[in-house]
C-alpha positions as CSV (number, residue, x, y, z in Angstrom):
1,X,4.9,-18.9,3.1
2,X,2.4,-19.7,0.7
3,X,1.9,-17.8,-2.7
4,X,-1.7,-16.4,-1.9
5,X,0.4,-15.0,1.6
6,X,3.2,-12.8,0.0
7,X,3.3,-9.4,-1.1
8,X,3.6,-8.2,-4.2
9,X,5.6,-4.6,-4.4
10,X,2.7,-2.5,-5.4
11,X,0.7,-4.3,-2.9
12,X,3.2,-3.0,0.0
13,X,3.6,0.7,-2.0
14,X,0.1,1.3,-1.7
15,X,0.6,-0.7,2.3
16,X,3.2,2.0,3.3
17,X,1.3,5.0,2.1
18,X,-2.0,3.6,3.5
19,X,0.7,3.8,6.8
20,X,2.9,7.5,6.2
21,X,-1.4,8.7,5.2
22,X,-3.5,7.5,8.2
23,X,-6.8,9.3,8.4
24,X,-6.1,10.6,4.8
25,X,-5.9,7.6,3.2
26,X,-7.9,7.8,0.0
27,X,-7.6,6.5,-4.2
28,X,-5.5,9.8,-4.2
29,X,-4.0,10.6,-2.0
30,X,-2.8,7.3,-1.7
31,X,-1.7,7.3,-5.7
32,X,-0.3,11.1,-4.5
33,X,2.1,9.7,-2.6
34,X,3.3,6.5,-4.2
35,X,3.9,8.6,-7.2
36,X,5.5,11.2,-5.2
37,X,7.9,9.1,-3.3
38,X,8.2,6.6,-5.8
39,X,8.4,9.3,-8.6
40,X,7.2,6.4,-10.9
41,X,4.5,7.4,-12.9
42,X,1.1,5.2,-11.5
43,X,-1.9,4.6,-13.1
44,X,-4.9,5.1,-10.6
45,X,-6.4,2.6,-11.5
46,X,-4.4,0.5,-10.6
47,X,-4.5,2.2,-7.1
48,X,-8.2,1.2,-6.7
49,X,-7.4,-2.6,-8.0
50,X,-4.6,-3.0,-5.2
51,X,-7.6,-1.7,-2.8
52,X,-9.5,-3.9,-3.9
53,X,-7.5,-6.8,-3.3
54,X,-6.3,-6.2,-0.1
55,X,-9.3,-6.0,1.4
56,X,-10.7,-9.1,-0.5
57,X,-7.5,-10.0,1.4
58,X,-9.1,-8.8,4.9
59,X,-5.0,-6.7,5.1
60,X,-6.7,-3.0,4.6
61,X,-9.9,-2.2,5.5
62,X,-12.4,1.3,4.5
63,X,-15.2,3.1,5.3
64,X,-17.6,6.1,3.0
65,X,-16.9,9.3,4.7
66,X,-19.4,12.2,4.7
67,X,-20.4,14.1,1.0
68,X,-18.5,16.9,0.5
69,X,-19.5,19.9,-1.6
70,X,-15.8,19.9,-3.6
71,X,-16.5,16.3,-4.6
72,X,-19.9,17.5,-6.6
73,X,-21.9,15.7,-3.1
74,X,-19.9,12.3,-3.6
75,X,-18.0,10.9,-0.6
76,X,-14.8,9.7,-0.2
77,X,-13.9,6.2,-0.1
78,X,-11.3,6.3,3.2
79,X,-9.1,3.3,3.6
80,X,-6.7,1.7,6.7
81,X,-4.3,-0.8,7.2
82,X,-6.0,-4.2,9.1
83,X,-3.7,-6.1,12.0
84,X,-3.9,-9.0,9.7
85,X,-2.4,-6.8,7.0
86,X,0.5,-5.2,9.1
87,X,1.4,-8.7,9.5
88,X,2.1,-9.5,5.8
89,X,3.9,-6.1,5.4
90,X,6.0,-7.1,8.2
91,X,6.8,-10.1,6.9
92,X,6.9,-9.3,3.2
93,X,10.4,-6.6,4.6
94,X,12.2,-9.5,6.7
95,X,12.0,-11.8,3.6
96,X,13.4,-9.5,1.7
97,X,15.8,-8.4,4.1
98,X,17.4,-12.0,4.7
99,X,17.0,-12.4,0.5
100,X,19.2,-8.7,0.7
101,X,21.3,-9.7,3.1
102,X,25.1,-10.1,2.5
103,X,24.8,-9.4,-0.9
104,X,27.1,-5.4,-0.1
105,X,30.3,-7.2,-1.4
106,X,28.7,-8.5,-4.4
107,X,26.9,-5.1,-5.8
108,X,30.4,-3.1,-4.6
109,X,29.2,-1.6,-1.5
110,X,31.4,-1.7,1.8
């Protein structure tokens, strides 16, 4: 796997949040999901930068929804993972599983 094909940790978190959120995946909900599940403070700008990068790699796609009154007439941009993105996420999961395999004794776990 070439360097540019490997997903970074934050890219993986964003893709996993997209999978969990389904049709309700837009910037703020993705940001909230990551903070809630990781307990880690995340900059909203980092989420948007990562979404842009993942879209450029064709790992996700986006569409603009209808304008909503609660957003002052602005529309939300919704995201979904593509088949390429699912493949990249699965490759990353397998790589990490292989790296963790057999380390339980080293980590003091049964």
